DSSP file (Angstrom, degrees, kcal/mol; ACC not computed):
  #  RESIDUE AA STRUCTURE BP1 BP2  ACC     N-H-->O    O-->H-N    N-H-->O    O-->H-N    TCO  KAPPA ALPHA  PHI   PSI    X-CA   Y-CA   Z-CA
    1    1 A M              0   0    0      0, 0.0     2,-0.0     0, 0.0     5,-0.0   0.000 360.0 360.0 360.0 130.8    0.0    0.0    0.0
    2    2 A S     >  -     0   0    0      1,-0.1     4,-2.3     4,-0.0     5,-0.2  -0.300 360.0-113.7 -68.6 155.9    1.4    3.4   -0.9
    3    3 A S  H  > S+     0   0    0      1,-0.2     4,-2.0     2,-0.2     5,-0.2   0.896 118.2  53.2 -64.0 -39.5    1.9    6.1    1.7
    4    4 A A  H  > S+     0   0    0      1,-0.2     4,-1.3     2,-0.2    -1,-0.2   0.878 109.4  47.4 -60.7 -37.5   -0.9    8.2    0.2
    5    5 A A  H  > S+     0   0    0      1,-0.2     4,-0.7     2,-0.2    -2,-0.2   0.869 111.4  51.7 -72.3 -35.1   -3.3    5.3    0.3
    6    6 A A  H  < S+     0   0    0     -4,-2.3     3,-0.2     1,-0.2    -2,-0.2   0.836 107.4  53.1 -70.3 -33.5   -2.3    4.7    3.9
    7    7 A A  H  < S+     0   0    0     -4,-2.0    -1,-0.2     1,-0.2    -2,-0.2   0.798 113.4  42.2 -72.6 -27.3   -2.9    8.3    4.8
    8    8 A T  H  < S+     0   0    0     -4,-1.3    -1,-0.2    -5,-0.2    -2,-0.2   0.529  87.8 112.6 -95.4  -4.8   -6.4    8.3    3.4
    9    9 A A  S  < S-     0   0    0     -4,-0.7     3,-0.1    -3,-0.2    -3,-0.0  -0.396  81.8 -95.0 -70.7 149.0   -7.4    4.9    4.8
   10   10 A A        -     0   0    0      1,-0.1    -1,-0.1    -2,-0.1     3,-0.1  -0.275  47.2-101.1 -60.8 140.0  -10.2    5.1    7.4
   11   11 A P        -     0   0    0      0, 0.0    -1,-0.1     0, 0.0     2,-0.1  -0.349  45.3 -95.4 -66.2 147.8   -8.8    5.1   11.0
   12   12 A K        -     0   0    0     -3,-0.1     2,-0.2     1,-0.1    -3,-0.0  -0.343  40.0-126.9 -63.7 136.0   -9.0    1.8   12.8
   13   13 A K        -     0   0    0     -3,-0.1     2,-0.2    -2,-0.1    93,-0.2  -0.553  17.6-118.3 -84.0 149.3  -12.0    1.4   15.0
   14   14 A Y  B     -a  106   0A   0     91,-1.5    93,-3.0    -2,-0.2    40,-0.2  -0.604  15.8-161.4 -83.4 152.0  -11.8    0.4   18.5
   15   15 A R  S    S-     0   0    0     38,-2.9     2,-0.3     1,-0.3    39,-0.2   0.640  71.3  -8.0-104.3 -25.5  -13.5   -2.9   19.5
   16   16 A T  E     -b   54   0B   0     37,-1.0    39,-2.5    91,-0.1    -1,-0.3  -0.931  65.7-133.7-161.4-179.1  -13.8   -2.3   23.2
   17   17 A H  E     -b   55   0B   0     -2,-0.3     2,-0.3    37,-0.2    39,-0.2  -0.901   6.3-162.7-141.8 165.5  -12.6    0.1   25.9
   18   18 A T  E     -b   56   0B   0     37,-2.2    39,-2.8    -2,-0.3     2,-0.5  -0.968  15.2-144.4-143.3 150.0  -11.1    0.2   29.5
   19   19 A I  E     -b   57   0B   0     -2,-0.3     2,-0.9    37,-0.2    39,-0.2  -0.976   4.6-158.9-122.1 126.6  -11.1    3.2   31.9
   20   20 A R  E     -b   58   0B   0     37,-3.2    39,-0.9    -2,-0.5     2,-0.1  -0.883  28.9-156.9-102.9 101.8   -8.2    4.0   34.2
   21   21 A S     >  -     0   0    0     -2,-0.9     4,-2.4    37,-0.2     5,-0.2  -0.387  27.0-122.5 -79.8 152.4  -10.1    6.1   36.8
   22   22 A W  H  > S+     0   0    0      1,-0.2     4,-2.3     2,-0.2     5,-0.2   0.908 116.1  54.8 -56.4 -41.2   -8.6    8.7   39.2
   23   23 A H  H  > S+     0   0    0      1,-0.2     4,-1.0     2,-0.2    -1,-0.2   0.920 109.7  45.0 -59.5 -43.1  -10.1    6.6   42.0
   24   24 A A  H  > S+     0   0    0      1,-0.2     4,-1.0     2,-0.2     3,-0.4   0.893 109.5  56.4 -70.6 -37.5   -8.3    3.5   40.8
   25   25 A Y  H >X S+     0   0    0     -4,-2.4     4,-2.6     1,-0.2     3,-0.7   0.920 104.0  52.6 -59.9 -46.6   -5.0    5.3   40.3
   26   26 A Q  H 3< S+     0   0    0     -4,-2.3    -1,-0.2     1,-0.2    -2,-0.2   0.790 100.2  63.1 -63.1 -26.8   -4.9    6.6   43.9
   27   27 A K  H 3< S+     0   0    0     -4,-1.0    -1,-0.2    -3,-0.4    -2,-0.2   0.900 116.9  28.7 -61.2 -39.6   -5.4    3.0   45.2
   28   28 A I  H << S+     0   0    0     -4,-1.0    -2,-0.2    -3,-0.7    -1,-0.2   0.754 106.0  81.1 -99.3 -27.0   -2.0    2.1   43.7
   29   29 A A  S  < S-     0   0    0     -4,-2.6     5,-0.1    -5,-0.2    10,-0.0  -0.580  82.9-110.4 -82.1 140.9    0.0    5.3   43.6
   30   30 A P    >   -     0   0    0      0, 0.0     3,-1.9     0, 0.0    -1,-0.1  -0.349  35.3-111.6 -57.0 150.3    1.9    6.6   46.7
   31   31 A S  G >  S+     0   0    0      1,-0.3     3,-1.6     2,-0.2    -2,-0.1   0.779 115.6  63.5 -60.1 -30.1    0.3    9.8   48.0
   32   32 A H  G 3  S+     0   0    0      1,-0.3    -1,-0.3     2,-0.0    -3,-0.0   0.594 100.4  55.7 -75.1  -3.1    3.2   12.0   46.9
   33   33 A L  G <  S+     0   0    0     -3,-1.9     2,-2.0     1,-0.1    -1,-0.3   0.253  72.5 117.6-100.5   9.3    2.3   11.0   43.3
   34   34 A H    <   +     0   0    0     -3,-1.6     2,-0.3     4,-0.1    -1,-0.1  -0.471  44.9 117.9 -81.4  68.0   -1.3   12.2   43.6
   35   35 A S  S  > S-     0   0    0     -2,-2.0     4,-2.2     1,-0.1     5,-0.2  -0.879  74.8-118.2-126.4 160.1   -1.1   14.9   41.0
   36   36 A I  H  > S+     0   0    0     -2,-0.3     4,-2.6     2,-0.2     5,-0.2   0.909 115.3  51.3 -65.4 -41.0   -2.9   15.4   37.7
   37   37 A E  H  > S+     0   0    0      1,-0.2     4,-2.0     2,-0.2    -1,-0.2   0.917 112.0  44.7 -69.9 -38.7    0.5   15.3   35.8
   38   38 A H  H  > S+     0   0    0      2,-0.2     4,-2.6     1,-0.2     5,-0.2   0.933 113.0  51.6 -66.1 -40.9    1.5   12.0   37.4
   39   39 A Y  H  X S+     0   0    0     -4,-2.2     4,-2.1     1,-0.2    -2,-0.2   0.941 111.2  47.9 -60.6 -49.6   -2.0   10.5   36.9
   40   40 A N  H  X S+     0   0    0     -4,-2.6     4,-1.5     1,-0.2    -1,-0.2   0.926 112.4  49.3 -55.5 -46.6   -1.9   11.5   33.1
   41   41 A A  H  X S+     0   0    0     -4,-2.0     4,-1.7     1,-0.2    -1,-0.2   0.886 110.4  49.5 -62.9 -39.2    1.6   10.1   32.7
   42   42 A E  H  X S+     0   0    0     -4,-2.6     4,-2.6     1,-0.2    -1,-0.2   0.852 105.8  56.7 -69.1 -30.8    0.7    6.8   34.4
   43   43 A C  H  X S+     0   0    0     -4,-2.1     4,-2.0    -5,-0.2    -1,-0.2   0.856 104.3  53.8 -66.5 -30.0   -2.3    6.4   32.2
   44   44 A E  H  X S+     0   0    0     -4,-1.5     4,-0.8     2,-0.2    -1,-0.2   0.901 110.3  45.5 -66.7 -43.8   -0.1    6.7   29.2
   45   45 A E  H >< S+     0   0    0     -4,-1.7     3,-0.7     1,-0.2     4,-0.4   0.898 111.0  55.2 -66.4 -41.1    2.1    3.9   30.5
   46   46 A Y  H >< S+     0   0    0     -4,-2.6     3,-2.0     1,-0.2     4,-0.2   0.912 100.2  59.5 -53.9 -48.8   -1.1    1.9   31.3
   47   47 A A  H >< S+     0   0    0     -4,-2.0     3,-1.7     1,-0.3    -1,-0.2   0.762  90.2  70.9 -60.4 -27.1   -2.3    2.2   27.8
   48   48 A K  T << S+     0   0    0     -4,-0.8    -1,-0.3    -3,-0.7    -2,-0.2   0.700  87.0  67.2 -63.6 -18.2    0.8    0.4   26.5
   49   49 A L  T <  S+     0   0    0     -3,-2.0     2,-0.3    -4,-0.4    -1,-0.3   0.589  94.8  69.8 -73.8 -12.0   -0.5   -2.8   28.0
   50   50 A Y  S <  S-     0   0    0     -3,-1.7     6,-0.1    -4,-0.2     2,-0.0  -0.803  85.9-104.0-116.5 156.0   -3.4   -2.9   25.6
   51   51 A A    >   -     0   0    0     -2,-0.3     3,-2.2     1,-0.1    -1,-0.1  -0.244  40.0-105.7 -72.6 156.8   -3.7   -3.6   21.9
   52   52 A A  T 3  S+     0   0    0      1,-0.3    -1,-0.1    -4,-0.1    -2,-0.0   0.732 117.0  62.7 -60.0 -23.5   -4.3   -0.7   19.6
   53   53 A D  T 3  S+     0   0    0    -39,-0.1   -38,-2.9     2,-0.1   -37,-1.0   0.310  85.8  88.9 -87.3  13.2   -8.0   -1.7   19.2
   54   54 A V  E <  S-b   16   0B   0     -3,-2.2     2,-0.4   -40,-0.2   -37,-0.2  -0.963  76.3-137.7-108.5 117.9   -8.7   -1.1   22.9
   55   55 A M  E     -b   17   0B   0    -39,-2.5   -37,-2.2    -2,-0.5     2,-0.6  -0.590  16.5-158.2 -69.8 122.7   -9.7    2.4   23.7
   56   56 A V  E     -b   18   0B   0     -2,-0.4    31,-3.2   -39,-0.2    32,-0.4  -0.923  14.6-174.0-110.4 116.2   -8.0    3.4   26.9
   57   57 A L  E     -bC  19  86B   0    -39,-2.8   -37,-3.2    -2,-0.6     2,-0.3  -0.707  11.0-167.6-109.4 159.0   -9.7    6.3   28.7
   58   58 A R  E     -bC  20  85B   0     27,-1.7    27,-2.1    -2,-0.3     2,-0.3  -0.930  35.6 -95.5-129.7 156.7   -8.8    8.4   31.8
   59   59 A D  E     - C   0  84B   0    -39,-0.9     2,-1.3    -2,-0.3    25,-0.3  -0.624  35.2-122.4 -67.8 137.1  -10.9   10.8   33.8
   60   60 A H  E     -     0   0B   0     23,-2.2    22,-2.6    -2,-0.3     2,-0.5  -0.699  33.4-161.0 -76.8  88.7  -10.4   14.3   32.7
   61   61 A V  E     + C   0  81B   0     -2,-1.3    20,-0.3    20,-0.2     3,-0.1  -0.681  19.8 172.2 -77.6 123.1   -9.2   15.7   36.1
   62   62 A T  E     +     0   0B   0     18,-2.3     2,-0.3    -2,-0.5    19,-0.2   0.667  64.5   2.0-101.9 -29.7   -9.7   19.4   36.2
   63   63 A K  E     - C   0  80B   0     17,-1.3    17,-2.9   -27,-0.0     2,-0.6  -0.928  56.8-133.4-162.6 131.5   -8.9   20.1   39.9
   64   64 A I  E     - C   0  79B   0     -2,-0.3    15,-0.3    15,-0.2     3,-0.1  -0.824  25.3-173.2 -87.9 124.7   -7.8   18.3   43.0
   65   65 A T  E     -     0   0B   0     13,-3.0     2,-0.3    -2,-0.6    14,-0.2   0.566  45.1 -68.2-100.9 -11.9  -10.0   19.5   45.8
   66   66 A G  E     - C   0  78B   0     12,-1.1    12,-3.0     2,-0.0     2,-0.3  -0.947  59.4 -54.1 151.4-172.9   -8.7   18.0   49.0
   67   67 A W  E     - C   0  77B   0     -2,-0.3     2,-0.4    10,-0.3    10,-0.2  -0.710  30.8-159.9-102.5 150.6   -8.2   14.7   50.9
   68   68 A H  E     - C   0  76B   0      8,-3.2     8,-2.6    -2,-0.3     2,-0.5  -0.996  11.7-165.4-129.7 124.2  -10.7   12.2   51.9
   69   69 A L  E     +     0   0B   0     -2,-0.4     2,-0.4     6,-0.2     6,-0.1  -0.946  10.6 174.0-117.6 131.1   -9.8    9.9   54.7
   70   70 A T  E >   - C   0  73B   0      3,-0.6     3,-2.6    -2,-0.5     2,-0.1  -0.996  38.8-105.3-135.1 131.6  -11.6    6.7   55.6
   71   71 A I  T 3  S+     0   0    0     -2,-0.4    -2,-0.0     1,-0.3     0, 0.0  -0.345 106.0  16.9 -57.7 129.2  -10.5    4.2   58.3
   72   72 A G  T 3  S+     0   0    0      1,-0.2    -1,-0.3    -2,-0.1     0, 0.0   0.356 112.4  85.6  91.5  -6.8   -9.0    1.1   56.8
   73   73 A W  E <  S-C   70   0B   0     -3,-2.6    -3,-0.6     3,-0.0    -1,-0.2  -0.969  84.4-100.0-131.1 146.4   -8.4    2.7   53.3
   74   74 A P  E     -     0   0B   0      0, 0.0    -4,-0.2     0, 0.0   -48,-0.0  -0.146  51.5 -85.6 -53.9 153.0   -5.5    4.7   52.1
   75   75 A A  E     -     0   0B   0     -6,-0.1     2,-0.3    -8,-0.0    -6,-0.2  -0.338  50.7-163.9 -57.9 137.9   -5.9    8.5   51.9
   76   76 A Q  E     -C   68   0B   0     -8,-2.6    -8,-3.2    -3,-0.1     2,-0.4  -0.981  16.5-127.8-133.7 147.1   -7.5    9.7   48.6
   77   77 A N  E     -C   67   0B   0     -2,-0.3     2,-0.3   -10,-0.2   -10,-0.3  -0.723  21.0-135.8 -84.1 133.4   -7.7   13.1   46.9
   78   78 A C  E     -C   66   0B   0    -12,-3.0   -13,-3.0    -2,-0.4   -12,-1.1  -0.691  31.8-173.7 -81.4 146.6  -11.1   14.3   45.9
   79   79 A A  E     -C   64   0B   0     -2,-0.3     2,-0.4   -15,-0.3   -15,-0.2  -0.998  28.6-124.2-147.3 144.7  -11.1   15.7   42.4
   80   80 A D  E     -C   63   0B   0    -17,-2.9   -18,-2.3    -2,-0.4   -17,-1.3  -0.743  33.8-169.9 -81.1 132.6  -13.3   17.5   39.9
   81   81 A T  E     -C   61   0B   0     -2,-0.4   -20,-0.2   -20,-0.3     2,-0.2  -0.928  20.0-162.8-125.3 154.1  -13.6   15.6   36.7
   82   82 A D  E     -     0   0B   0    -22,-2.6     2,-0.1    -2,-0.3    11,-0.1  -0.603  59.4 -68.6-134.1  69.8  -15.1   16.7   33.3
   83   83 A G  E    S-     0   0B   0     -2,-0.2   -23,-2.2    11,-0.1    -1,-0.3  -0.446  74.0 -51.0  83.5-153.2  -15.7   13.5   31.3
   84   84 A Y  E     -CD  59  93B   0      9,-3.5     9,-3.1   -25,-0.3     2,-0.4  -0.826  35.2-146.7-126.8 161.8  -13.1   11.3   29.8
   85   85 A V  E     -CD  58  92B   0    -27,-2.1   -27,-1.7    -2,-0.3     2,-0.7  -0.996  22.3-125.4-128.4 133.0   -9.9   11.5   27.6
   86   86 A D  E  >  -C   57   0B   0      5,-3.0     4,-2.9    -2,-0.4   -29,-0.2  -0.703  24.1-149.9 -68.5 115.3   -8.7    8.9   25.1
   87   87 A V  T  4 S+     0   0    0    -31,-3.2    -1,-0.2    -2,-0.7   -30,-0.1   0.843  91.2  44.7 -52.9 -40.6   -5.1    8.4   26.4
   88   88 A R  T  4 S+     0   0    0    -32,-0.4    -1,-0.2     1,-0.1   -31,-0.1   0.842 127.7  23.9 -81.4 -36.5   -3.7    7.6   23.0
   89   89 A T  T  4 S-     0   0    0     -3,-0.1    -2,-0.2     2,-0.1    -1,-0.1   0.612  90.5-128.9-107.1 -16.4   -5.3   10.4   21.0
   90   90 A G     <  +     0   0    0     -4,-2.9     2,-0.2     1,-0.3    -3,-0.1   0.457  52.6 153.8  76.0   1.6   -6.1   13.1   23.5
   91   91 A K        -     0   0    0     -5,-0.2    -5,-3.0    -6,-0.1     2,-0.4  -0.454  36.9-138.2 -65.0 129.6   -9.7   13.3   22.3
   92   92 A K  E     -D   85   0B   0     -7,-0.2     2,-0.4    -2,-0.2    -7,-0.2  -0.764  16.8-167.6 -93.6 135.2  -12.0   14.5   25.0
   93   93 A Y  E     -D   84   0B   0     -9,-3.1    -9,-3.5    -2,-0.4   -33,-0.2  -0.991   8.4-149.5-129.3 125.8  -15.4   13.0   25.7
   94   94 A S        -     0   0    0      6,-0.5     8,-0.2    -2,-0.4   -11,-0.1  -0.271  20.8-126.5 -86.7 176.6  -18.1   14.6   28.0
   95   95 A L  S    S+     0   0    0      1,-0.1     2,-1.0     6,-0.1    -1,-0.1   0.164  79.8 105.7-102.3  12.2  -20.7   12.7   30.0
   96   96 A Q  S    S-     0   0    0      1,-0.1     3,-0.2     4,-0.1     4,-0.1  -0.596  86.2 -48.3-103.9  70.4  -23.5   14.8   28.4
   97   97 A G    >   -     0   0    0     -2,-1.0     3,-0.6     1,-0.2    -1,-0.1  -0.157  69.3 -71.0  96.6 172.1  -25.4   12.8   26.0
   98   98 A E  G >  S+     0   0    0      1,-0.2     3,-1.0     2,-0.1    -1,-0.2   0.563 107.3  80.5 -84.9  -8.0  -24.6   10.5   23.1
   99   99 A N  G 3  S+     0   0    0      1,-0.3    -1,-0.2    -3,-0.2    -2,-0.1   0.817 109.7  23.6 -73.1 -26.5  -23.4   13.0   20.5
  100  100 A D  G <  S+     0   0    0     -3,-0.6    -6,-0.5    -4,-0.1    -1,-0.3  -0.146  93.9 132.2-126.3  40.4  -19.9   13.2   22.0
  101  101 A S    X   -     0   0    0     -3,-1.0     3,-0.9    -8,-0.1     4,-0.2  -0.646  60.8-131.8 -86.7 151.7  -19.8    9.8   23.8
  102  102 A F  G >  S+     0   0    0      1,-0.2     3,-1.5    -2,-0.2     4,-0.4   0.677  99.6  78.2 -72.1 -20.2  -16.9    7.5   23.4
  103  103 A F  G >  S+     0   0    0      1,-0.3     3,-0.9     2,-0.2    -1,-0.2   0.741  82.5  67.3 -59.9 -22.1  -19.2    4.6   22.6
  104  104 A K  G <  S+     0   0    0     -3,-0.9    -1,-0.3     1,-0.2    -2,-0.2   0.809  96.7  54.1 -65.8 -28.7  -19.5    6.0   19.1
  105  105 A E  G <  S+     0   0    0     -3,-1.5   -91,-1.5    -4,-0.2     2,-0.5   0.602  92.2  85.8 -84.7 -11.1  -15.9    5.1   18.4
  106  106 A I  B <    a   14   0A   0     -3,-0.9   -91,-0.2    -4,-0.4   -89,-0.0  -0.809 360.0 360.0 -99.0 126.5  -16.3    1.5   19.4
  107  107 A K              0   0    0    -93,-3.0   -92,-0.2    -2,-0.5    -1,-0.1   0.366 360.0 360.0-115.4 360.0  -17.5   -0.9   16.6
């Protein structure tokens, strides 16, 4: 296939998805790594574990709002989130209806 034909070929569709949530990240990451930057970087590493036809999403964390402590559980940061982000492409998906839902990308 020529490079021109490859460039115009339709993008490969995803067959399924996985979500690396802020909540799950905090369970495994030491508390000194509870930042948006570290979370985003860890999600990029996490995505490498999956085939290209698996959409890997992360929460779009907009602000860390404080600590939540529960007896018997590690301390967790509360965070404001605004939808999801495809870790590989950077495309943002809101939670507001089906027009911008990530489910449309999965065939």
